[in-house]
C-alpha positions in Angstrom: 22.3 2.2 -44.0 25.2 -0.3 -43.9 24.6 -3.7 -42.2 26.8 -6.6 -41.0 24.8 -9.9 -40.5 26.3 -12.2 -38.0 25.4 -15.1 -39.8 25.3 -16.5 -43.5 26.1 -20.2 -44.5 27.1 -18.8 -47.6 29.7 -22.0 -48.7 27.5 -24.5 -47.6 24.6 -23.7 -50.1 27.4 -23.2 -52.8 28.8 -26.1 -52.6 26.6 -28.6 -51.1 23.3 -27.0 -52.5 24.9 -26.5 -55.9 24.0 -23.0 -56.2 26.1 -20.3 -58.0 25.9 -17.1 -55.6 27.4 -14.9 -58.2 24.3 -15.3 -60.0 20.8 -13.6 -58.4 18.4 -15.3 -56.0 16.0 -15.2 -58.9 18.3 -16.8 -61.4 18.8 -19.3 -58.7 15.2 -20.2 -58.0 14.5 -20.2 -61.9 17.3 -23.0 -61.9 15.5 -25.0 -59.1 11.9 -24.7 -60.4 12.6 -28.6 -60.9 14.1 -29.4 -57.8 12.2 -31.2 -55.3 13.0 -30.5 -51.5 12.8 -28.2 -48.9 13.6 -24.2 -49.4 14.4 -25.4 -52.9 13.4 -22.4 -55.6 12.9 -20.4 -52.4 16.3 -18.8 -51.8 16.4 -15.7 -50.7 20.1 -14.7 -50.4 23.0 -14.2 -53.0 25.8 -11.8 -53.9 23.9 -9.5 -56.0 20.9 -9.1 -53.3 23.3 -8.7 -50.7 25.5 -5.8 -52.3 21.7 -4.4 -53.0 21.3 -4.5 -49.2 24.5 -3.2 -48.3 25.9 -5.9 -46.6 29.1 -4.8 -45.9 29.9 -7.6 -43.8 28.8 -11.1 -42.6 30.1 -14.0 -40.3 30.4 -16.7 -43.4 29.9 -20.4 -41.8 32.1 -23.1 -42.2 29.1 -25.8 -41.6 29.8 -30.0 -41.5 28.8 -32.2 -38.8 29.6 -35.6 -38.2 27.4 -36.4 -35.2 26.6 -39.7 -36.1 23.0 -38.6 -37.0 23.2 -38.6 -40.9 22.0 -35.8 -42.9 22.7 -35.7 -46.8 24.9 -32.7 -47.4 25.4 -32.1 -44.0 26.1 -34.5 -40.8 28.9 -37.2 -42.1 29.6 -40.5 -41.6 33.3 -39.8 -40.2 34.9 -36.8 -39.0 37.5 -36.9 -41.9 34.6 -36.4 -44.4 33.5 -33.1 -42.1 37.4 -31.9 -42.4 37.4 -32.1 -45.9 34.1 -30.5 -46.4 35.0 -27.7 -44.3 38.4 -27.1 -45.9 36.4 -27.1 -49.2 33.8 -24.3 -47.9 37.1 -22.6 -46.8 38.4 -23.0 -50.4 35.1 -21.7 -52.0 35.4 -18.2 -49.9 39.4 -18.2 -51.2 38.3 -18.2 -55.0 35.9 -15.9 -54.7 38.3 -13.9 -53.1 40.7 -14.5 -56.1 38.2 -13.2 -58.5 37.4 -10.1 -56.5 34.2 -10.9 -55.4 34.8 -10.4 -51.8 36.9 -9.8 -49.1 38.4 -11.6 -46.5 38.6 -9.8 -43.0 40.7 -11.1 -40.4 42.1 -7.9 -38.0 40.7 -5.0 -37.4 43.1 -3.1 -39.8 41.5 -4.6 -42.6 38.1 -4.7 -41.3 38.7 -0.6 -40.6 39.7 -0.4 -44.4 36.9 -2.2 -45.5 34.5 -0.5 -43.7 36.0 3.2 -45.0 35.5 1.8 -48.2 32.4 1.1 -47.5 31.3 4.3 -45.9 32.6 6.6 -48.8 30.6 4.3 -51.4 27.8 4.5 -49.5 28.0 8.7 -49.1 29.1 9.3 -52.7 27.2 7.1 -55.3 25.2 4.2 -53.4 25.4 2.4 -57.1 24.9 -1.5 -56.4 26.0 -2.1 -59.6 29.7 -0.7 -58.5 29.9 -1.8 -54.7 33.1 -2.4 -52.8 34.0 -6.4 -52.1 31.8 -7.7 -49.6 33.4 -8.3 -46.4 33.7 -12.1 -44.8 34.5 -12.7 -41.3 35.2 -16.5 -41.2 33.4 -18.5 -38.7 32.5 -22.2 -37.9 29.4 -23.8 -36.9 29.9 -26.8 -35.1 33.4 -27.9 -34.6 33.2 -31.4 -36.0 35.6 -30.3 -38.5 38.1 -29.9 -36.2 40.4 -33.5 -35.3 41.6 -32.3 -31.9 42.0 -29.1 -30.1 45.1 -28.7 -31.3 44.8 -28.2 -34.9 42.8 -25.4 -34.2 45.8 -23.0 -34.4 46.2 -24.2 -38.2 42.7 -23.5 -38.4 43.0 -20.2 -37.4 46.4 -19.5 -39.7 43.8 -19.9 -42.6 41.8 -17.7 -41.5 38.9 -18.7 -38.7 38.1 -16.0 -36.4 34.7 -17.2 -35.0 33.5 -20.7 -33.8 30.6 -22.6 -32.5 31.2 -25.7 -30.8 27.9 -27.3 -31.5 25.0 -27.1 -34.2 22.5 -30.0 -33.6 23.0 -33.1 -32.3 25.8 -34.6 -30.0 28.8 -32.8 -31.4 32.4 -33.8 -31.0 33.2 -31.2 -28.5 29.3 -30.7 -27.0 25.9 -30.9 -27.2 24.0 -28.8 -29.9 20.4 -28.1 -30.3 17.8 -31.5 -29.8 20.5 -33.0 -27.4 20.8 -32.4 -23.2 24.3 -32.9 -23.4 27.3 -31.0 -22.1 30.6 -30.3 -23.0 32.5 -33.3 -24.1 35.9 -34.5 -22.9 37.5 -32.7 -25.9 35.3 -29.5 -24.9 37.6 -27.8 -22.4 40.7 -28.1 -24.4 39.1 -26.6 -27.1 38.0 -23.8 -25.1 41.2 -23.2 -23.3 43.1 -23.3 -27.2 40.3 -20.9 -28.6 40.8 -18.7 -25.8 45.1 -18.5 -26.6 44.0 -17.9 -30.1 41.9 -15.1 -29.3 39.0 -16.9 -31.5 35.4 -15.6 -30.4 33.3 -18.2 -29.1 29.6 -18.3 -30.9 27.6 -19.5 -27.7 24.8 -20.2 -30.2 23.3 -24.1 -30.7 24.6 -24.9 -27.4 22.6 -26.6 -24.6 22.0 -24.8 -21.5 24.4 -26.8 -20.2 27.3 -26.5 -22.3 26.3 -23.0 -22.6 26.6 -22.6 -18.7 29.9 -24.8 -18.8 31.5 -23.2 -22.0 31.1 -19.5 -20.3 32.5 -20.3 -17.0 35.8 -22.2 -18.9 36.1 -19.3 -21.7 36.6 -15.7 -20.5 37.6 -14.4 -24.1 34.7 -12.4 -26.1 31.5 -14.1 -26.4 28.2 -13.6 -28.8 25.1 -15.6 -30.0 25.7 -14.9 -34.2 21.9 -16.1 -34.7 19.8 -16.5 -31.4 16.2 -15.2 -30.3 14.4 -15.2 -27.4 13.1 -17.9 -25.0 10.7 -15.2 -23.5 9.1 -14.7 -26.2 9.3 -18.2 -28.5 10.0 -20.8 -26.0 12.1 -23.6 -27.2 15.4 -24.8 -25.9 16.9 -23.2 -29.5 16.3 -19.6 -27.9 18.4 -18.3 -25.0 16.9 -17.6 -21.6 17.1 -13.8 -20.3 19.4 -15.6 -17.9 21.6 -16.3 -20.8 20.8 -13.2 -22.7 22.2 -11.0 -19.8 25.7 -13.2 -19.2 26.4 -12.5 -22.9 25.4 -8.5 -22.2 27.4 -9.0 -19.0 30.3 -9.9 -20.5 29.7 -7.3 -23.6 28.7 -9.2 -26.3 26.5 -9.4 -28.9 23.1 -11.2 -29.8 22.2 -11.6 -33.4 18.1 -11.7 -34.3 17.3 -15.1 -36.6 14.7 -14.3 -39.3 13.7 -18.1 -39.4 9.6 -18.8 -38.7 10.3 -21.3 -36.3 12.6 -19.1 -34.3 9.9 -16.5 -34.4 6.6 -17.8 -33.9 5.4 -20.0 -31.0 4.5 -23.3 -31.8 5.8 -23.4 -35.5 6.3 -26.6 -37.4 8.0 -27.0 -40.3 5.9 -26.3 -43.6 3.6 -24.0 -41.8 2.1 -21.0 -43.1 4.4 -18.0 -42.7 1.9 -15.2 -42.8 1.6 -13.9 -39.7 5.5 -13.6 -39.1 6.8 -10.4 -40.1 10.5 -8.3 -40.2 8.6 -6.8 -37.4 8.4 -10.0 -35.3 12.1 -10.1 -35.7 12.5 -6.7 -33.9 10.5 -7.6 -31.2 13.2 -9.9 -30.1 16.1 -7.1 -30.6 13.7 -4.9 -29.1 13.6 -7.5 -25.9 17.4 -7.6 -26.0 17.4 -3.9 -25.8 15.3 -3.9 -23.0 17.2 -6.7 -20.8 20.6 -4.6 -21.8 19.1 -1.1 -21.1 20.6 0.2 -24.2 21.2 -1.3 -28.1 24.9 -2.2 -27.6 24.1 -5.8 -27.4 21.3 -6.3 -30.6 22.4 -7.5 -33.9 21.5 -9.3 -37.0 22.1 -13.0 -37.7 19.6 -13.4 -40.1 20.5 -17.2 -40.9 18.5 -16.8 -43.7 20.4 -19.1 -45.7 20.2 -21.9 -43.5 18.2 -24.4 -45.0 15.0 -23.0 -45.9 14.1 -19.8 -48.5 10.8 -17.5 -48.6 8.8 -20.0 -46.9 10.2 -20.2 -43.3 11.3 -16.3 -44.1 9.2 -13.0 -42.5 6.3 -12.9 -44.9 7.7 -9.3 -45.7 10.7 -10.5 -46.8 11.9 -11.4 -50.6 15.6 -11.3 -50.2 18.5 -10.4 -47.6 18.2 -7.1 -49.4 14.9 -6.0 -47.9 17.0 -6.2 -44.7 17.0 -2.3 -45.4 13.1 -2.1 -44.5 14.6 -2.3 -41.0 15.9 1.4 -40.5 12.8 2.4 -40.6 11.0 -0.1 -38.8 13.2 0.5 -35.8 13.1 4.2 -35.8 9.0 3.5 -35.9 9.6 1.7 -32.6 11.2 5.1 -31.1 14.7 3.8 -31.9 17.6 6.6 -32.7 19.6 7.1 -35.3 22.4 6.4 -33.2 20.5 3.1 -31.8 20.2 2.2 -35.5 23.7 1.9 -36.5 24.4 -0.1 -33.3 21.9 -2.7 -34.1 22.7 -2.7 -38.1 26.4 -2.7 -37.6 28.1 -1.2 -35.3 28.0 -3.7 -32.5 28.9 -6.1 -34.5 32.2 -4.0 -35.3 32.8 -2.8 -31.6 32.9 -6.4 -30.8 35.6 -7.6 -33.5 37.5 -4.6 -32.9 37.5 -5.3 -29.1 38.4 -8.9 -29.8 40.9 -7.9 -32.2 42.9 -5.1 -30.6 41.4 -1.8 -32.2 
């Protein structure tokens, strides 16, 4: 079954971690065998495995912070550096598109044409060596790369379609994970400009304060691209039932993430993944469905390449291709065929079509 993944940090992996994503995950693991560091030689995402896993579309991020809390290859000493890094990441996607490997999607017409092509491929041959190009919708995780709200239109014209204002720490536009800050002085003008330009608001990583301020200021389409449920894993990074219900009421979508620290209460980085499985992710999907009373608001936002690898992924997942286990696992939980299609791709499609004009 076709899948849409609501969150993958592909350009960050390619450029900041120097991974050739046109090669298989296994080739990349071999090349990194002697590389020290978390997640090295453990990667789970590359373009061949995305094709194998029928990941027809993903929300592909631009990711560069400038919070003052320096972290190599992620958090830079100045806003100008973050801006340049994000521009380079966008150029990487454009280079892949020029090579015919991917297709950048930014409107309903191109999305519908792309999905039709993948559905024909799936019904006619399903030869993973001859899939259509992978579809990328450009997202930005942390708006630090945007110098000022007035610059947002240029980013939109360059391809940006979804924006999460914050990531970790004190972002330029508001507080992210690990802080208690609300929106900054630039936050409200950014949200107003997002609404004018019809950019979707990704609420992931916002603090509770910034979350509630944002949804009051912005009445456009919302999502949580990669978020799990605080009721199951108590932590600021997850969303409370109240927050999830707000997204549901706004006809938004919540993508379940596969990072173990978002799946196992009390998990510490470097701990064992032996008690966490893909079924654990489905617990969070099911929780969203129970809150909603239907399957219209739960989806996948795997974040499988978010700075970790197999060591911090469900124990029964080797690569992103293993997302194809999910139809059977959802069926075993009693989900109908239509429900499974909603969760694996239909809900993300509905959100985009509604936002872009069906």
